[in-house]
C-alpha positions, 0 to 999 in steps of 0.5 A: 499500500505504501508503494501505491501511495507513493506512486499516487503522490508522484502522479500528483507532483507530475500533475502540478508540473504539467500545470506549472510548465504547460497549462498555457500551451495546452489551452492554446492548442486546445489540449487541456481536456485531453491533458485532464483525461490522460491524468485520469487514465494514469490514476486508473492504470495505477489502480489496475496495476496494483490490483495484480498479484505479481508486480515485481519490477513492473513498468508502465510505458505510455506513448502519445500519438502527438505531432513532433511540434508539440513534443518539441515545444513541451520539451522547450518549456521544461528545459528553459526552466532547468537548463540555466545555472540560476533562475534569477538570471533568466530573461525573455521567458527563458530565451537567455540565461547563465548556462550551467556548462563550466570548464576549468583550466587546472591553473594550480597545476603548472605543467597541465595549464593550457598553453593555447587560447581557451574559454573559461566559461560560456556564461550568458548564452541564448537557449539554443546554445545552452541546449547544445552545450548541455548535449555536448557536456553529456557527450564529453562526460560519457564513461565509454568515449563516443567521440575522438579526444582530441576532437577536430571541429572543422570550420565551414566544412560541415562535410568533413564534420559529418565524415568524422561522425560517420567514421566513428559511427561506422568503424567504432574508432574513438581516437583522432589518429584512427579517424584521421588514418581512416579519412586519409585512406578515404582520400581526404587530403584537405585536413585543416582549418579546424579547432582542435579540442582536448578535454579531461573529465573531473568535477567539471569539464577540464578543457586541456587545450583548444587551438586553431589548426591551419593544415594537418600534416599526416604523411612524412617523407625520408624519416627513418630510425636507423639501428646505429648502435646495433651496427647492422645497417637496419632501419625503421621507416616512419611514413606518417605522423602517428607512426612518429608518435608511437615509434619516436616520441614514446620511446624517447620518453621511456614509453611513458607518454603512451601506455597500453597497447589494446586501448592506448592511453595518451598522457599529454595533459593528465597528472603523470605524477599519480601514475609514475611515482616509481619511475625515473624522476628526471624522465617524468619531469621531462614528460611534464615539461615537453610533452606539450611541445610534441602534442603541438608538433604531432596534432597541430603540425607546428614545426616550430614547436620543437627546437633544434636542441630539444630532442638532444637535451631530452635524450641525453638527460633521459639516458642519464636518468635510466643509468642512475635509476636502473637496478639491472642494466645488462646488455639486452635488458629492458633498460639497455635496449630503451637506452639504445632506442633513445640514442638511435632516435636522437641521431636518426631525427636530429636533422629533422629539427637541427638542420645543420646538425649543430648539435653534433658539430655539423656531423650527420650521425647516421652516416658517421656512426657506421664509420666509427665502427669501421674506423675503430676496427681499423684503429685496434688492428693497424698500428699506423692508424690514429684517432683524429676526430673528437667525436670518434674519440668519444665513441672509442672512449665509450667502447673502452670503458664499457669493456673495463666496467664489464670485468666487474665480478659483482653479481648485479652490475650497475652502470652507475659506475660510468657516472664519474666519466659523465661528470668529468669536464677536462681531459686530465680529470677524464684520464685520471678516472680512466686510470683509476678504473683500469687499475681496479680491473686490470687483473681481469685483462690479459697483458697480451690483449693487443687490441685492448692495449692499442685502444687504451693508448689511443684514448688516453693520449688523445686531447679533444678540443670539443667539450665533454658535455658536447661529446656525451652523445658520442660517448654513450653511442660507444658505451651502449653500442655493439662492443668490439671486444665482445665480437667474434674474432676474425682471422686478423685478431685471433692472435689476441690473448684475453 
């Protein structure tokens, strides 16, 4: 009986709402009598339903055969009273008011504050805009995303907006990369002239970024990642901007920018400190500092977003951070391969941003590093060969020091032992550290190991003019590259005693 009374009470409330919102309209359309008849019918149906013995989870659905115009008008009356934020700021019978749609900007979080232009509040709007914003907010808040994020909003190109919607509907794709790949396959070449919106969900919609994109660059030409440190001549071709994102930018950040393979999560704007509290500190800091630059380069096609020294600075500091934090950095371990990938990426794409290879003293490293391996082999086998280049010297020093440190008998070898070399700034300090390490491990190296002796005397006797800071990339290339002393011996070297 209690449920019956509650239902009748709800019906009475419904009756009051009908009178509040729709009485004038119902009289205007000569529907007042029909309205009263419907309410009487509802009372009768309720009595009939509760007379049934089995009424578990019973629902009543009633359809009214009325013109669409009436449904639209009745809906408009209702929403004009509910859509706005404050009723005392509603004007002209609900035609204008303060919308409840609100976005925030994470101003207290330095690294996630939007860098481009954005709107903090839509405030005073007309009814049509308020309805659209309400629908838009509902879509943005869906637990399972139904639209791409970021979302392109094409200007004066309704056909492209429709193509985006149809692509999502027909394919189920909900990421911009998948949608744009599909559009490109569909021969849509004029992707541009749109606003790009990226948002997050919290207590209110957090618009992380909104910016105008004049032209989207999808295809890339002559971009390759050379497997330089493996010394095998292989390469991976990067044919489009999303391959660049996955195979270049993500590995550069130790695969922390994009996580999960089946349903990738992109961490361009979220609070990565929550996810990566146990990850290398400097890499996480670099991710927070520089991810937006890559977001602009990838999604807005802003070539100027990446400075000529940015990739170099990120790569070297990330390599050092992995060395500091790694508990196990043995050859072919996860961290070892990650460092090789970072260095291969640095050398391979440097000229994309640093047109004159200023970072490497004008050297094109994809051409130089294979030569370093060849020249190193000649150097240790031919007494008439000598070191003549600062970068080749740093590369050879890396090879030599790795071999020395590999003689450690520690059960868990840590490459933090290489730190003292990284921090040296003069030839004298560098050589003193080299001699110190040699004295520590010389017992494990044969006195007649000719190739080692040859390389040691060349490195210890060379005086580079280039700063050790600038040479760090070449040093790491030698240290983490395929080591000449662990290669299978050829006929020319089989006389060595190790």
